[in-house]
Residue, then its C-alpha position, 0 to 999 in steps of 0.5 A: x521478475x524485473x519491475x518496470x518502473x522509471x527511475x522518475x517514477x521511483x524517485x517520486x515514489x521514494x519522495x512521497x514515502x520519505x515525506x509521509x514518514x517525516x510528517x508522521x514522525x514530526x506529529x509525534x512530537x518527540x514520543x517514540x514510534x510504535x508499530x509504524x511499519x504496521x501503520x504505514x502498510x495499512x496506510x499504503x494498502x487501502x488506496x492501493x487495493x481500491x485502486x486495484x480492484x477498480x482496475x481489475x473490474x472488481x476480479x479478485x483473481x485478476x487482482x491478485x495476479x496484478x498484485x503478486x499475491x494469493x487470492x485468499x491473502x487478498x480477500x482477508x486484506x480486503x475485508x481487513x479494510x472493509x473493502x469486501 
């Protein structure tokens, strides 16, 4: 399934991710990053999950369809972020 995202939106998202990554690395002040992917995923997941649950009127099945994930996996993510 092809995503329907404009080049402008994709570029804006790319810039935001790049800026966030650079800010995080700058805060390390020369220390090596560890588990950055997990850290980043958690930082992105929480607001996205909050938004999608509101957008779906808190319907887990609908939100899981919008996100393209298994409902049980979504429930686990919601619990991990204390959103359920």
